[in-house]
Every structure is written in structure tokens, then in C-alpha cells.
N, C-alpha and C positions, 0 to 999 in steps of 0.2 A: 509218206516216208517217216520213219521214226528217227528222231535226232540221235546222233552218236552220244553215248553216255558221257564221253569226255568233254562234250560241249554243253552239258547241263550243269547247273550249280544249285545247291540247296542250302538255305540258311535256316537255322533252327535254334530256338531257345531250349530245346530238349523236352518239350511237353509230351508226356507219354512215350518217351523214347523207347522204353522196353517193349511197348506194344507194337511200335511201327518200325523198329530197327531193321528187321528183315526186308520189309517193303522198300525202305529208304535205300538200303545198300543194293537192292536188286535194280533200282531205278537210276541211282547215281553212283559214280566212282567214289570210293571213300575219300580220295583227295579233293573231291569237289563238294564235300559236305563241310560247311562252316558251322561249328557247334559253339554257341555262346549262351550259357544260362545266366549270365550276369550275376553270379553268386559270389565267386571267390576273388575276382579281380576287378579293379577299376579300369574299364576299357576307356580309350580316348577316341572320340568321334569328331569328324569334321563338321564345322558349322555350315548349315544350309539355308539359313533364314536372313542372310544379308543380301539384299537384291543387288545384283551386279550392276544394273542400270542406275542405281543410286550412288555407287561408289567408284565406278570407272567411267570417266567422262567421255573418253575417246571411243566412238562407236566401232571403229576398225579394230581397236584392241579388244573391246568386248566380244566382237564376233570371233576374233582369233582364239580367245580363251574358251568361249562356248563351243566352238568347233573342235577344240582339243580337250573337252571336259573328260576327266578320267572315269567318271561314272557312266556317261553316255558311251564312252569307248567300249565298255564291257557289255553293251546291249542289254541293259536291265529293263526289258519291256515289262509292262504291268497291266493287269486287268483288275478293276475295282467295280463295285456296284454301279458306278456312274459311267462305265465304259472302258475303252482300251486306250493305253498311253504308250508312247514310244519309250518312256523312261519311268521307272518306279517313283522317282522323286517328283516328277511332273504329276503323276497320279495322286501322290500325297498332298502336293500343294493345291491341286484342284479341290480335293476334299477339305483341306484345312481352310482355304479361302472361299469356300462355297462357290467354286467356279462352274462353268457351263457344262462340264462333263467331257468325256473322251469320245473316241470313234465308236461306231456301232460294233458290237462283238459279233463278228461273222467270219466264216472261213477265209483264211488268207489275209486277215487284216494286218498281221505281223510282217507281211512281205513288203510293206511300204518302204521305199527308199528315202533317203534324207530329204530330197526335194518335195516329197509328198507329206512330210509331217512338220514343215516349217511353221505352220500355224501354231502348233503346240510349242515349238522352240521359242517363238516370239512371245507367246503368252506366259510360259512358265520358266524358261531358262533365264530370262531377264529378271525374274523375281527370286532367283536362286543364287547361292554362292558356291555350288559344287565345283565350278570352274575356277574359283579363286584360291590361291595358295594361302590359306589361313591356318592359324594354330589350332591343333586339336584340343578339345576339352574333355575332362573326365565325365563319364556318365554316372558316377557315383553308384556303381553296381546296379545300373538300371533304376536309379532313384531310391534304392534301398537305404542309402546313407543320408537321405534327406533331399530337399529340393535342389535340383540342378539349375544352372543358369544358362539360358540360351542367348547367343549373340544375335541381335536383330537390327535391321536397318529401320529408320523411321517409317517409311512407307509400309513395310511389312508389319510393323507393330500396329499401325492403324488398321490394316487388313485383319490382323489377328483379333484386335479388340472389336471390330465390326462383326466378326464372325463369332464372337463370344468365347474366345479361347480362355479356359480357366487359368492356365499358366500365365498368360499375358496379363490377365486381370488381377492375378495375385502379385504381379510385379517381379516374377522370377526371370527377369531378362536384363541384358546389358545392351545399351544402344551403341551401334557403330555407324557413325555418319561421316567420318573422315574419308576422303578420297584415297584410293590406292594409286600411287604413281607407277609408271612403267618400270622405273628403277627398283621400287619396292617389290613389285611383283617378280621381277627377274631375280632379285636376291633371295626371296622366299622359295622360289622354285628349286633352288639348289638342295634344300633339305626337306622338301615337301613330299610326303608319302601318305596321301589321304585315305588309302584303302587298308592301311595297317592300323588296327585298333587295339592291339596288345602285343607284347614281345614274344609270343609263341603262337604256333598254329594248333588248333584243336579240331578234330573231326569226329570226336565222340567224348563221352564223359571220362573214359579211360585216359584220353590225352590230357584233359584238364587235371586229373589226379596225378598224372606223371609230372606235369609242370609244378604242381604243388609239392610233390615229393623231392624235387630238385631245387 
């Protein structure tokens, strides 16, 4: 069965857009294309390297936050050279931290229900801050404006250094070790919008130009 176009989403930096535009729009609804070439605007992105297990002491609160993660909720499954993952961030963390890899890439792997991928939830979600209401930081136009600073928890910093992360080794990081209280989390939730990375939507280079013109 071919998935409904309205249930597919495509994120692109616009590489060879002119060559592939027709194929992209044949495969995806235009409204489901997220175009971000990181050229004209400073996008703001949610921090993902503060391990929730390091800054939220209450295991029940951690589980509640992880179960309601706004990234997981959009079902952003991922395939990397190391296997299949229920979440694209989990796949990235596995690669970044030199993890054991994902599930075998075989027909139907993506049909797993939550109870079947709790091993990955335990391994990766606890090392992630996607479920935490944190302040978004500028991406410096994809690093074009100079080195950007990642917020990192102490344990994740050690993992990055052990894995030989160039950015961590250069010190382009800010340590977050303070605990998040339940009250702090609740207060931040009121204005938290982690999936909004700039003040307008763009589905093509023309949309970016229109935003520039206004």
C-alpha cells in the first residue's frame, strides 16, 4: 500500500532543487515540504543534547515527558547505515555516541508498536532533551555566521568527547547540569513550541523570497 501523500513529509535544504522539484512535488503535497536552506534567516532550534535522565530526577515525570515527546509524536522514523530507528533523533544519537545500531532493515520493521521499541526508548530518549521544554537557540544560519553553541549535559559531553566530537573538543558547548523542577517544566510548557524554527513557513525557494520581500 502506498502511503497517502498528505501523511508524508519532506525536509530539504534545497540541494539541486531545480533538478528534483518535479519529483518532490509528485511525491509530497507542497504543504508537507519544509524548505530551509539556512541562508537568509537565523533559525532557532530546540536543544537535544541535555540528557533528560541527568536533569529530571523523578522517573515518573521523565516517563510522562518522554511519552509525550513532540518529536516522537510526529512519528519521525529513521533509517541510517547502522539500522532502523523509531525516531530520527534516536538514529542520530546512536551515530553520534557510537551506539550499537538499530533494528534490521527488513520489510515491515516500521510497523512496530510502542511496546516493541521500548529498548530504543530506554537507550536513546533518556539521553535526549527533545521531551524537555527548553529555550530554542539560533543556528547561526547553519553555522555560516560562525561557531554555534550546543547546550549539553555532563554525561552527554563525556560521550561526545569519547566519540571524538570535533565540536565538543573545540569547546563550542554550554553545560546544563541543573535539575528541572516540575514547576519549571510546567511554566515553560505554556510558551514552548519546539517544532517552530522561524517565524514563517516555506515550502520552496519562492516562499523564502516572499518572506524576504515582506
